[in-house]
C-alpha positions as CSV (number, residue, x, y, z in Angstrom):
1,M,-53.6,22.4,16.1
2,K,-53.6,18.7,17.3
3,L,-53.5,17.5,13.6
4,L,-50.5,19.8,12.9
5,L,-48.6,18.5,16.0
6,M,-49.3,14.8,14.9
7,L,-48.0,15.5,11.4
8,T,-44.8,17.2,12.8
9,T,-44.2,14.2,15.1
10,I,-44.6,11.7,12.2
11,L,-42.2,13.7,10.0
12,M,-39.6,13.8,12.8
13,V,-39.8,10.1,13.4
14,T,-39.5,9.4,9.7
15,S,-36.5,11.6,9.3
16,S,-34.7,10.1,12.3
17,T,-35.3,6.5,11.1
18,A,-34.2,7.3,7.6
19,L,-30.8,8.8,8.6
20,P,-28.9,5.5,9.2
21,K,-30.0,4.2,5.8
22,Q,-28.5,7.3,4.1
23,S,-25.2,6.9,5.8
24,S,-24.1,3.7,4.2
25,H,-20.6,4.7,3.2
26,S,-18.0,2.1,4.3
27,Q,-14.2,2.6,4.7
28,N,-13.9,-0.2,2.0
29,D,-15.9,1.7,-0.6
30,L,-14.2,2.4,-3.9
31,P,-15.0,5.4,-6.2
32,E,-17.1,5.1,-9.3
33,G,-15.5,5.6,-12.7
34,N,-13.2,4.0,-15.3
35,W,-9.9,3.8,-13.4
36,I,-7.1,1.3,-12.8
37,L,-4.9,1.1,-9.7
38,S,-1.6,-0.9,-9.3
39,C,0.3,-1.4,-6.1
40,G,4.0,-2.4,-6.3
41,P,7.5,-1.9,-5.1
42,S,9.8,0.9,-6.1
43,R,11.9,0.1,-9.2
44,T,15.1,0.9,-7.2
45,R,16.2,-1.7,-4.8
46,G,16.6,-0.6,-1.1
47,S,20.3,-0.4,-0.2
48,V,19.7,-1.8,3.4
49,V,16.3,-3.5,3.4
50,D,14.6,-4.0,0.0
51,L,10.9,-4.1,-0.3
52,Y,10.6,-6.2,-3.5
53,M,6.9,-7.4,-3.6
54,V,3.5,-6.2,-2.6
55,G,0.3,-8.0,-2.0
56,S,-3.0,-6.0,-2.1
57,D,-6.5,-7.0,-1.3
58,A,-9.4,-5.3,-3.2
59,S,-12.1,-6.9,-0.9
60,H,-10.9,-4.4,1.8
61,G,-10.7,-1.3,-0.3
62,I,-7.6,-2.1,-2.2
63,K,-5.5,-2.3,0.9
64,V,-1.8,-3.2,0.8
65,T,-1.7,-6.0,3.3
66,D,1.6,-7.8,2.6
67,V,5.1,-6.7,1.9
68,W,8.1,-8.9,1.0
69,L,11.3,-7.7,2.6
70,E,15.0,-8.6,2.1
71,N,17.7,-7.6,4.5
72,R,20.7,-6.8,2.2
73,S,22.9,-5.6,5.1
74,L,25.4,-7.5,7.2
75,Q,23.4,-6.4,10.4
76,D,20.3,-8.0,11.9
77,V,17.2,-5.7,11.5
78,S,14.5,-5.5,14.1
79,A,12.0,-3.1,12.5
80,V,11.3,-0.9,9.4
81,K,9.2,2.0,8.3
82,I,7.5,1.9,5.0
83,G,6.8,4.9,2.8
84,W,4.4,5.1,-0.2
85,K,3.5,7.5,-2.9
86,L,0.6,7.6,-5.4
87,Y,0.9,9.0,-8.9
88,E,-0.8,8.9,-12.3
89,K,1.1,6.5,-14.6
90,A,1.1,9.0,-17.3
91,N,3.0,11.4,-15.1
92,P,5.1,9.5,-12.5
93,S,7.1,12.5,-11.4
94,R,4.0,14.3,-10.1
95,I,3.3,12.9,-6.7
96,L,-0.5,13.2,-5.9
97,L,-0.5,11.6,-2.4
98,S,2.1,10.2,-0.1
99,G,2.6,8.8,3.4
100,E,4.6,6.6,5.7
101,T,3.9,4.1,8.5
102,P,3.8,6.3,11.6
103,Q,5.7,3.7,13.7
104,F,8.3,1.1,13.0
105,L,6.9,-2.3,12.0
106,G,8.5,-5.0,14.1
107,V,10.0,-7.5,11.6
108,N,13.1,-9.4,12.6
109,L,15.4,-9.8,9.7
110,A,18.7,-11.6,10.0
111,A,21.5,-10.6,7.6
112,G,20.5,-11.7,4.1
113,E,17.0,-13.0,5.3
114,K,13.8,-12.5,3.4
115,R,10.4,-12.3,5.1
116,V,6.8,-11.5,4.3
117,A,5.3,-9.0,6.8
118,T,1.5,-8.6,7.1
119,F,0.3,-5.1,7.9
120,P,-2.3,-2.6,6.4
121,V,0.2,-0.2,5.1
122,V,-2.2,1.9,3.0
123,S,-5.8,1.7,1.9
124,F,-6.9,3.3,-1.3
125,A,-10.5,3.5,-0.1
126,K,-9.3,5.8,2.7
127,I,-7.1,8.1,0.7
128,H,-8.7,8.5,-2.7
129,G,-10.9,11.5,-1.8
130,P,-8.6,14.2,-3.2
131,L,-8.4,12.5,-6.5
132,L,-12.2,12.7,-7.2
133,R,-13.7,15.0,-9.8
134,N,-17.5,15.3,-9.5
135,G,-17.6,12.3,-7.3
136,R,-15.8,10.0,-9.9
137,L,-12.3,8.9,-10.7
138,E,-10.8,8.4,-14.1
139,G,-7.4,7.3,-15.2
140,S,-4.5,4.8,-14.4
141,Y,-2.8,5.2,-11.0
142,K,-0.1,3.5,-9.0
143,I,0.9,3.2,-5.3
144,E,4.6,2.6,-5.0
145,L,6.2,1.4,-1.8
146,W,9.7,1.2,-0.3
147,V,11.5,1.0,3.0
148,T,12.3,4.5,4.3
149,E,14.0,3.7,7.6
150,V,15.5,0.8,9.4
151,L,15.9,-0.1,13.0
152,F,18.9,-2.4,13.5
153,D,19.0,-4.9,16.3
154,G,20.4,-2.9,19.1
155,G,18.5,0.4,18.6
156,N,20.4,2.2,15.9
157,T,18.6,3.5,12.9
158,G,19.8,4.1,9.4
159,L,18.6,5.5,6.1
160,A,17.4,2.5,4.1
161,Q,17.2,4.0,0.6
162,S,18.3,7.2,-1.1
163,T,15.9,8.3,-3.8
164,S,14.4,11.6,-5.1
165,F,11.5,11.0,-2.8
166,T,12.2,10.0,0.8
167,L,9.6,12.1,2.7
168,H,12.2,14.8,3.2
169,K,14.2,12.7,5.7
170,T,18.0,12.6,5.2
171,S,19.5,11.4,8.5
172,W,18.5,9.2,11.4
173,K,19.4,9.0,15.1
174,G,18.6,6.0,17.2
175,S,16.4,6.6,20.3
176,K,15.1,4.5,23.1
177,T,11.8,6.1,22.5
178,D,11.3,4.7,19.0
179,K,7.9,3.1,18.9
180,V,7.5,-0.3,17.3
181,T,4.3,-1.9,16.2
182,K,4.2,-5.7,16.4
183,V,3.3,-7.3,13.1
184,T,3.1,-10.9,11.9
185,S,5.7,-12.2,9.4
186,R,6.7,-15.4,7.8
187,P,9.8,-16.6,5.8
188,A,9.5,-15.6,2.2
189,P,9.7,-18.4,-0.4
190,E,12.4,-18.1,-3.0
191,T,11.2,-16.7,-6.3
192,D,12.1,-18.6,-9.5
193,D,12.9,-16.4,-12.5
194,D,14.3,-19.2,-14.7
195,L,11.5,-18.7,-17.1
196,G,12.3,-15.0,-17.4
197,C,10.5,-11.9,-16.3
198,P,6.8,-11.7,-17.3
199,N,6.9,-7.9,-17.4
200,Q,3.5,-7.6,-15.9
201,E,2.0,-6.0,-12.8
202,C,-1.3,-6.3,-11.0
203,G,-3.8,-3.7,-11.6
204,W,-7.4,-3.4,-10.2
205,A,-9.6,-2.6,-13.2
206,N,-12.7,-0.9,-11.6
207,V,-14.9,-1.5,-14.6
208,Q,-14.1,-5.2,-14.6
209,N,-14.3,-5.3,-10.8
210,C,-11.3,-7.6,-10.8
211,Y,-7.5,-7.7,-10.8
212,T,-5.7,-8.0,-14.1
213,C,-2.1,-8.4,-15.1
214,F,-1.0,-5.4,-17.2
215,N,2.2,-4.8,-19.1
216,N,5.0,-3.3,-17.0
217,Q,8.7,-3.7,-17.8
218,G,10.6,-5.4,-15.1
219,S,7.6,-6.5,-12.9
220,S,5.9,-9.8,-12.1
221,C,2.2,-10.4,-11.6
222,S,0.9,-13.2,-9.4
223,W,-2.9,-13.3,-9.7
224,S,-4.7,-15.4,-7.1
225,N,-8.3,-14.3,-7.7
226,C,-10.3,-11.2,-8.5
227,S,-9.6,-9.7,-5.1
228,Y,-6.0,-10.5,-4.3
229,C,-2.9,-10.0,-6.3
230,K,0.9,-9.8,-5.9
231,S,3.2,-7.5,-7.8
232,G,7.0,-7.8,-7.5
233,R,10.2,-6.5,-9.0
234,C,11.9,-9.1,-11.2
235,S,15.2,-10.2,-9.6
236,A,17.0,-9.6,-12.9
237,L,16.1,-6.0,-12.7
238,I,19.2,-4.3,-11.2
239,E,19.3,-0.6,-10.4
């Protein structure tokens, strides 16, 4: 009886000490498989505030960390909301996943101003679960981002862009209860398209474990290193 009790105690201790080692999944983990993911702006320019370039970081689960914004209106802007949708490149009209920043992002944009806002808009490591088949992912995917709502300086809100996919929102009413998240931003440098549009966009190639510039009409690819890349819409591309 004493021997049985000792064996039971040893098994319980072994099991309890092994549990933490089995739970090694991180929020930055990416799925296994032969897949490619691109992150970039909508091909249609925003009518009020345009999101024209996206910076994503693969060292943090392919997280969209930076967005380039241009205020195309004659009013000063104090905050924006950003929407995103994920689809398979072979079938762009079929939206697989979608979302929106839950609160306004506080980015002050004077009329005509361009700024780069830093904020973790969406992380592929956190959302890819529904796409898995037998624990793996295959195919070529894209996360597309755009400005869905604008908070003008003074509290009024407005529809930023009319597309076929606007998270089912069609009108806006300003409110003193609008919540704004503070984000860091900096002036955006002017892009130089004198050499023409490269017609390429960033894509994380999981097999190569690195960002690569893939062919995509009307897009630019600025590859910094294997873990960070910027995809933009060429300025010559007009809707």
